[in-house]
N, C-alpha and C positions, 0 to 999 in steps of 0.2 A: 386390442386397440387398434385401429389404422396407422397405416404408412405414416400419412402426414403428421399424425399427433406424436406418433413416437419420436418422429423428428423434432417436433417442434420443443420437445421434453430433452434431448440431448442439446438442441440449442440452447436452451435455457441454462440448462445446465453448465454448458461453456460459457455463456456469457455472467452465470454467478463466479468460473473461477476467476475470469479475467477482472470483475470488477472485485473480486475481494483480494485477490493476488495472493489466492492459497498456492504454497509449494508444495510438494510429495517429497516427506523427506527418504532420502539416498545413503545405504550404507558410505563410506570413504571409499578410496583408492589411489592407485601411484599413477604417477606419470608415465609413460611410454615414450622413451627416446626410439627416433627423431622426432624432438617436437619445437627447433628449434626456427622454423619459419612462419609465418600465418597459415600455409600451402599444406603443413605437416604439424598444425596446431592440436593435442589433443583435446576431445568434445567435455566439456564439463556442465555438467546440474545445477540450478540451483541449492542452496541449501546443502550441498555437500562438500564434506571435505578431502582434500587430494592432498598427499604428501608427495615431495621432492627433493631434489637436489642439485645445486650448482656446479658442474666440474665439466670443463677446469673453470679457472676463472670467467672467462671471456662466454660462457655456455648463456644462452636466452632460453627462457620455456615459453611456448605459446600456449594458451589455452581459446577453443574459441566456445564461445556463447549464443542463443537465436537471438537475434534483435524481435520487437514487437514495434513498438512507434513511438514516436514523440512524447504522449504521454506515459513512457516507463522507462525506468531508468535502474540502476545498478547500488548497491553499498558492497566494497569486495574488500575481506579483509589480509593480509598476507601478514603471516606470525615467523618467524626465522630465530625465536630464543633459544629453540631447541636443538640448533647448531651446534659441535663443537667448538666450531670456528667463532661462533657468534657475532656470524657476520649479520648486518643491517640488510635487510630485502631492499628492492628499487620495484614501486607496481605499477604497470600504465594501462590505460586501456584506449584501443584504438577503434577507429572506424572501420565500419564494412572492408576499403581499400587496403586496411594493416598497415599504411602508414601515415595515417593522420591521429596526432595521439588528441585523444578528447580529455585525459585528466592525467594527473603523476603523484605519486607520493612516497616520499620514503620512509624506512623504518627509521623511528628518534633512537633515543636510550634502549625502550624497553625491547626495541628490534620489532617492533610491530608499524605497519604500513594499511592506510587505509583509504580507498577511493569513494567519499562521499557525493551519492547524488548526482553524477553525472547522467546525460539522459542517451536513451540509443537515438541515432539519428535517420532510422528507416527499421524497415522488419529482416532485413537480411543478416546472416551473423556478424557480430563483432570479436573481439578479441580483450584478451587480457596476457601481459608480457609480466614474468617474473626475469630480474637479474640480482646479480649485489651489487650494490652501490659501488658507482669507478668499475668495476669491474677487475676488480686487482687481486680479490682471494675468495674461493669457495665457498660453497655455502653445503655443509653433508646433509642437513635436516631443513624443508619448509613445509608448512600449513599453509595451504590456498583456500580461501571460502569465498561465495558472493551470493548476495539475495536480491532477484529482479522483482520490482516491485513497482506497483503503478502509484505514479507520483506527483500526476497532475498537468507535465507536458514542458517545455521549456517557455519562460517569460511565465509561467500560469503561478507560481510558488507564493502561497499568501504572504503578503507584505508584513509586517512587525507593526504594532499600533499603540505608540506611547502616551501617556505614561506603563511600563512595564518592566520598572528598573527594582522589583523586589516579588517573592514569590507569592502577595498577598495580593498584588495589582497584574498579575502574571497574564497574557493572551492564551486564549485556547488554543491547542497545541491542532497543528491543521497536518497533514501529512509533513508539507516542507515548509517550515520556513522561512522567510527571506528577511532579515534585517540589514542594521549597520549601530556599528561599535561609534560613537562621535565622540569621546574622550574617555582617557586613560580610566574615566570612575562610573565611567556608564555600563550599567548589566540589562539583560534583556531573558525577558523570564516567562515561560511557557509551560503549561499546564496537562495533565492529563488525567483522566480516570483510571486507574487499574486495578485490575482483581489479584488476589493472593495466590501466588505461586505462579502466573507470568512472567516469561523471561524478556527482559527488553534491553535494546541498545540503543544508545544514542550515540551520532555521528554529527559533525560539524566539519565542514568546510570551507573554511578559513579563508580561503582565494578562488572563489567562482569564477572571476575575471580574469585569473592566469597571471594578474601583472604584480606579482609579490604580495598582494595579502597584508595580512595584521598577523599579530599576536597573540592569539584569543584563550580563552579554555573553556571547561564545561562544569559547572558545579552543579550536582542532583541532590534533589531533599527529600526527604523523607517524607509521609504523611503530616510529621509532628513538627514540621518545618526544619528539621534539624537537618544538616549538611550528612549526605550519606556516604556520596564517590567524587570526585574530581578528577579530570583529564587535562593535565598542562604536562606535555611532552614531547611537544614539536615548537622551533622557532618560529619567525614571521612568513607567514601563508602555508605551514603544515598544518594538516587536517587532525583533527582529534575525534577519540571515542571512547567511550566505556560501554566496556562488554561485558554479559553473559549476567546481567543482576535481576536476580528471582525475587518479585515481590513478595513483602511481609505479609501486607494484608491489604483490603478494598480501600481505597480511599483515593486521593486526590494528591498527586508527585509533581513536583514542579523540578524544571530545570531552566539554566540561565547559561549564558553567555559572556564574558565577562574578557575586557581589553587588559594585556599587562604592560604595553607602552604602544602606544599609538597615537594620533589623531588624525581627523580629518574624516569627509565620504567615504576614501576610500577603502574604508574599513569596515568592508559587505562581507555578509557570510549566510551559509543557508545549514540550515538547522533541524533533523527530525529524530524521530522516533521509528524503533523496528520492534513489535509484540509480538513475540512466538512468532518469528521467521515472517512477517507480516505487518505490512505497511502502517503504521497510527490509524486507527478509527473508531468513532465514541461506539461503546456500547448500545444498544439499541435492539427493536426487536418488532415484526410487524406479519400480519397471519389475514388472511381471507377466508369468508365461511359462507357458504350457499346454504341457506338457516333451513329452506324450503324444499328442497331436493328429494324426489323419489327415488326409492332404493337402486340401487347401483349409479345414483347422480344422473337420474336421469328423469328428464322435462318432455312433456307433452306440446305441441304446435300448439302457440294461442297462447299457454298460460305464462304469469307472472313467477321472477325468479327472483328471490330476495337475497342478496348479497350483505355481508355486515365486514367492514374491514376495520383494523386494529391496530393502530401502533404505539410502542410507547420509547420514549428514549429513557435508556433506566443509566443516565447518568448527571450528578449533580451540577454538572458545567454549562453553560452556556454555548450555544455553537451562533457565530455569525456568518451571513450570508445565505443566500436563497435556500431554499427548501422545499419540496415537492412531493404531495402524493397525487399519482396517478393512477387511473384504470385503461387498459387495454381491453379490449373486444374486437369480435368479429361482427362488423354490420350486414353480411349479409345472413350472420345467423340471430343476433340480438337485436332487439329496439330498446333505449333505453328509455323507460318510464320516470324515475325519477333521481338524478346525479346529486342529491342532496346539496342543494346550492354551490356545485363546483363554479369554480372563478377560470376554467379550461376547459374548450371542449373544440374540435376539431377532430371529423370524420369516427376516427376508430377510436378517440382518446378522450379522456375528461378527467379533470384533477383539480388540486385546490394548491394552494403555494401560500409561502412565509416567511417571513423576511429573517427569519431564525430559527433556529431552538432553543426553546426554554428550559431549564433544567426540569427533568423529570419529564418532560412535557409529555402527555396523552391524549392522543386524537384519536378519535371514531366515529365513521360512516356507516349511512345504512343505505345504501341503492338498490332499487328496482327496474329489471330488465324483463323485455318480455321475448318469450322464443318465437322464432317468425318462421323459421325453415327447420328441414330433417339433415342437423348435425352432429361432428363429435368433435368439439375443440375446448378451446380453455378462456377464461377470465384474466388477465393477468393482473397482480393489485405490484407497484412498483413506487417506492422512496428513493428518493434521491436528494445528496444533500452536493451543491456548489465547492461548501468548503474543503472539502474529500474529494471532490471529483470524481465521486464513482455513486453508482446505485444499486438497492437489493430488492430483489422481487419475490414472490409467492404467487404460485399457479394453482386455479382452481379448477374443476376439468368438467364440463358437460356432454352430455347423450340426450339429444332432441327428437324426438320420433313424432307421430302417431299413432291413435285408437291406444289398445291398450296395450303396457308394457309388462314383463314374466322374464327379471331378469338374470341375468347368466351367473350364475357361479365357478368361476374357476378355482382348480386344486392345483398345487405343484406334484 
């Protein structure tokens, strides 16, 4: 494989990691002192438990996490319930300067605090800070963990659509939904399609404007509509979460945000789900197949190359907002003969756009291209959803030459 093809392979893999938010699981570790300033912060990896203690009471522990951009953020958990003194923790998220506070939460009666959906404000490192509430007593044991997630960027969380007051009228869940609880009787519900054995975490930011917020809770319903779990540990403005729930079967699950005692438009919130360590996205599958390739994925200059693309949305939930199927190719290597009625064309790209995704949507396209020059390259198939602010891709490699071709079989 030539160097530029190998480089493209690596680039596409990195794009896949960024698009899906895949995280490597790393075994837990312990904090290392001194780490009481941003300059001495311990490095922390996503989806990794780190244990520590606060001693003396005035102690603070800083942890450094790598930023990405405004389209990414975190959900972080602090658990002090195993501490012999059972003191509540104070968990804060800071900008790269180490002093600008982006979010704060304190442990409620269950001694657990959560930071729900604060965004990175740049690619530089950010900081998590752990202390004891009020800094009056020590904590002899805490556990800290965070997830780094692609969540759409500042201001692009998807707004709820009323009516969504019951599981039967629930909105299809985005990675993060922004809503308003307008009265004490208002419920806002969201639906996800999950598979048996998946682990789900629900995280609610009850005060995205940092103005005091409302007193909200989360109710989580099983496939049959029965109430499964509920979270209401904090008062006004406190974040809520439901952690480590293993789905018992394939099906549609719903979660609802409800008010305890509040009125008015200030009762805004952010809610989202993390499944198996990643931001929620629909279950779907796409493939591209070169149907008339010669052995070794080879074509001769002047020959036509027939590609078939296949997309499946494997969920009974519809998805609102724009959806696209795209083909990317190298115009120095290939000419387009038939693009199967594409409604978008631009230089090295053509594709098809949809106003949304219907339940169990299945789309196939057949395209024909002509080999025009000697090349080693790829045809790249991409399917993208604005609702989840992400895309997924598949690649078909090819070699174009002239004359007769004898494939070389490489053995390891």
